[in-house]
C-alpha positions in Angstrom: 0.0 0.0 0.0 1.2 3.5 -0.9 2.1 5.8 2.0 -0.8 8.3 2.2 0.3 10.5 5.2 -0.3 14.1 4.5 -2.3 13.7 1.3 -5.2 16.1 1.2 -8.3 15.2 -0.7 -11.3 17.4 -1.6 -14.4 15.3 -1.9 -17.1 17.0 -4.0 -20.2 14.9 -3.6 -23.8 15.8 -2.9 -24.9 12.3 -1.6 -24.2 12.9 2.1 -24.4 9.2 3.1 -21.9 8.1 0.4 -19.7 11.2 1.1 -19.6 10.4 4.9 -18.8 6.7 4.2 -16.0 7.6 1.7 -14.6 10.3 3.9 -14.3 8.0 6.9 -12.7 5.3 4.8 -10.1 7.6 3.4 -9.3 9.2 6.7 -8.7 5.8 8.2 -6.0 5.5 5.6 -4.3 8.7 6.7 -5.8 11.0 4.2 -7.1 14.4 5.2 -10.5 14.9 3.6 -12.5 18.1 3.1 -16.1 17.7 1.8 -18.1 20.0 -0.4 -21.6 19.1 -1.5 -22.3 22.1 -3.8 -20.9 22.4 -7.3 -21.2 26.2 -7.4 -18.9 26.4 -4.3 -16.4 23.6 -5.2 -14.3 25.5 -7.7 -13.4 28.3 -5.3 -12.6 25.8 -2.5 -10.4 23.8 -4.7 -8.5 26.8 -5.9 -8.1 28.2 -2.4 -7.0 25.0 -0.6 -5.1 23.4 -3.5 -5.6 19.8 -2.3 -3.4 17.0 -3.6 -6.5 15.3 -5.1 -10.1 16.0 -5.9 -12.8 13.3 -6.1 -15.5 15.0 -8.1 -19.1 13.9 -8.7 -20.4 14.6 -12.2 -23.9 15.6 -11.2 -24.0 18.3 -8.5 -26.3 21.1 -7.4 -25.3 24.5 -8.7 -22.7 23.4 -11.3 -21.8 20.0 -12.7 -18.4 18.3 -12.1 -17.4 18.5 -15.7 -17.6 22.3 -15.6 -15.7 22.4 -12.3 -13.0 20.2 -13.7 -12.6 22.4 -16.8 -12.5 25.6 -14.6 -10.0 24.4 -12.1 -7.7 23.0 -14.8 -7.9 26.3 -16.8 -7.1 28.1 -13.5 -3.9 26.2 -13.1 -4.9 23.4 -10.6 -2.3 20.7 -11.1 -3.5 18.1 -8.5 -5.2 14.8 -9.2 -8.8 14.9 -10.3 -10.9 11.7 -10.2 -14.4 11.9 -11.7 -16.8 9.7 -9.7 -20.1 9.7 -11.4 -23.2 7.7 -12.6 -22.8 9.2 -16.1 -22.0 6.0 -18.0 -22.0 7.1 -21.6 -18.7 6.8 -23.4 -18.8 10.4 -24.5 -19.1 11.5 -20.8 -16.1 9.4 -19.9 -14.1 10.9 -22.9 -15.3 14.4 -22.0 -14.2 14.0 -18.4 -10.7 12.9 -19.3 -10.3 15.5 -22.0 -11.3 18.2 -19.6 -8.4 17.2 -17.4 -9.6 14.4 -15.1 -6.9 11.8 -14.3 -9.4 9.0 -13.9 -13.1 8.2 -14.3 -14.9 5.9 -11.8 -18.5 4.8 -12.4 -21.0 4.8 -9.6 -22.0 2.9 -7.7 -18.5 2.6 -6.4 -17.2 1.2 -3.1 -14.7 3.2 -1.0 -11.8 0.7 -1.5 -12.0 1.1 -5.3 -11.9 4.9 -5.0 -8.9 4.6 -2.6 -7.1 2.2 -5.0 -7.6 4.8 -7.9 -6.4 7.6 -5.7 -3.4 5.6 -4.5 -2.4 4.7 -8.1 -2.7 8.3 -9.3 -0.6 9.5 -6.3 2.1 7.0 -7.0 2.2 8.1 -10.7 2.3 11.7 -9.7 5.2 11.1 -7.3 7.1 9.3 -10.0 6.6 12.1 -12.5 7.5 14.8 -9.9 10.7 12.9 -9.1 11.6 12.4 -12.7 10.7 15.8 -14.1 11.8 18.9 -12.2 9.9 22.1 -13.0 13.0 24.1 -13.9 16.0 22.9 -16.0 19.3 24.7 -15.7 22.3 24.4 -18.0 24.9 27.0 -17.1 23.3 30.3 -18.0 20.4 28.7 -19.8 17.1 28.0 -17.8 13.8 26.5 -18.9 10.8 26.9 -16.6 8.0 24.4 -17.2 5.8 26.1 -14.7 5.9 29.6 -16.3 6.9 28.4 -19.8 9.8 30.8 -19.9 13.3 30.4 -21.3 16.1 32.5 -20.0 19.7 32.9 -21.3 22.1 34.8 -19.2 19.2 36.4 -17.3 17.3 37.6 -20.4 14.0 36.1 -21.5 14.0 34.5 -25.0 10.8 34.8 -27.1 9.6 31.4 -28.3 6.4 30.3 -29.9 4.3 27.6 -28.1 5.5 25.0 -30.6 9.1 25.9 -30.1 8.8 25.8 -26.3 7.1 22.4 -26.5 9.8 21.0 -28.8 12.5 22.4 -26.5 
């Protein structure tokens, strides 16, 4: 089992009974869980608290999970997003992943399945973070993946998006 100590999860789910059950299950596995039941409040809470992972219901009061996923990704949220929804159509699954979700779990789901998905995503994130630093430095040359800037001897170089991606 992956070490979960310190992992913060935002659970966005309007089914209170399921949310309480899942929250207790995750907390017993050393995850700190915050719960939000309203879609129209979730985006701001995610942006403010910057959790390590978000478990996001697709159908919520106020705003659906797909729109929340799109908004927080566009706003720069880089944590894990798992869609947890009863929306079973292939196009919904594709849409969720294309909007930035890292995984898509169909309801009804049991807590140990959600935990397994979260653990797998966190292991993958840890491998990527270890393997790929945000800034690369070579003498006076610096590339920042976070800000997409390239500097040479302290001066910014102008590059197109395609040139930066190739670099």
